[in-house]
C-alpha positions as CSV (number, residue, x, y, z in Angstrom):
1,M,121.6,177.2,-157.3
2,Q,121.2,173.8,-158.9
3,V,122.6,173.4,-162.4
4,T,120.7,171.1,-164.8
5,D,120.8,170.3,-168.5
6,E,117.2,171.4,-168.9
7,L,116.4,174.5,-171.0
8,S,113.7,176.1,-169.0
9,D,114.2,179.9,-169.0
10,E,111.3,181.2,-171.0
11,S,113.1,184.3,-172.2
12,V,116.0,182.2,-173.5
13,I,113.6,179.8,-175.3
14,R,111.8,182.7,-176.9
15,D,115.0,184.3,-178.1
16,L,116.3,181.0,-179.6
17,H,112.9,180.6,-181.4
18,R,113.2,184.1,-182.8
19,Q,116.7,183.5,-184.0
20,F,115.8,180.2,-185.8
21,A,112.3,181.2,-187.0
22,D,113.6,182.7,-190.2
23,L,116.9,181.5,-191.5
24,G,116.6,183.3,-194.8
25,E,119.2,182.1,-197.3
26,L,120.4,179.5,-194.8
27,E,117.1,177.6,-194.8
28,H,118.3,175.0,-197.3
29,H,120.8,173.8,-194.8
30,V,118.1,172.8,-192.3
31,V,117.8,169.1,-191.4
32,D,114.3,168.4,-189.9
33,T,114.8,166.0,-187.1
34,T,111.3,166.3,-185.6
35,A,110.5,162.7,-186.1
36,M,114.0,161.4,-185.4
37,D,115.5,160.1,-182.2
38,L,119.1,161.1,-181.2
39,G,120.7,158.1,-182.8
40,A,119.0,158.6,-186.1
41,T,120.0,162.3,-186.1
42,V,123.6,161.5,-185.4
43,D,123.6,158.9,-188.2
44,L,122.1,161.3,-190.7
45,V,124.5,164.2,-189.8
46,R,127.5,161.8,-190.0
47,E,126.3,160.6,-193.4
48,L,125.9,164.1,-194.7
49,V,129.4,165.1,-193.5
50,E,131.0,162.0,-194.9
51,R,129.4,162.6,-198.3
52,G,130.5,166.2,-198.3
53,T,126.9,167.4,-198.4
54,A,127.3,169.2,-195.1
55,R,130.1,170.3,-192.9
56,L,130.4,171.2,-189.2
57,A,132.2,174.4,-188.4
């Protein structure tokens, strides 16, 4: 079996979507990175953590 970094198992993807589709009271913590590349996402998260607006646990 070849191991890749690709997420391609449909059942796993569907389950992840289900888990993240409705975050309820946690929704205000979401950072929409749809239009951001990896570098911009990292920069934003770093900035939020440094300002104390967010934390990684």
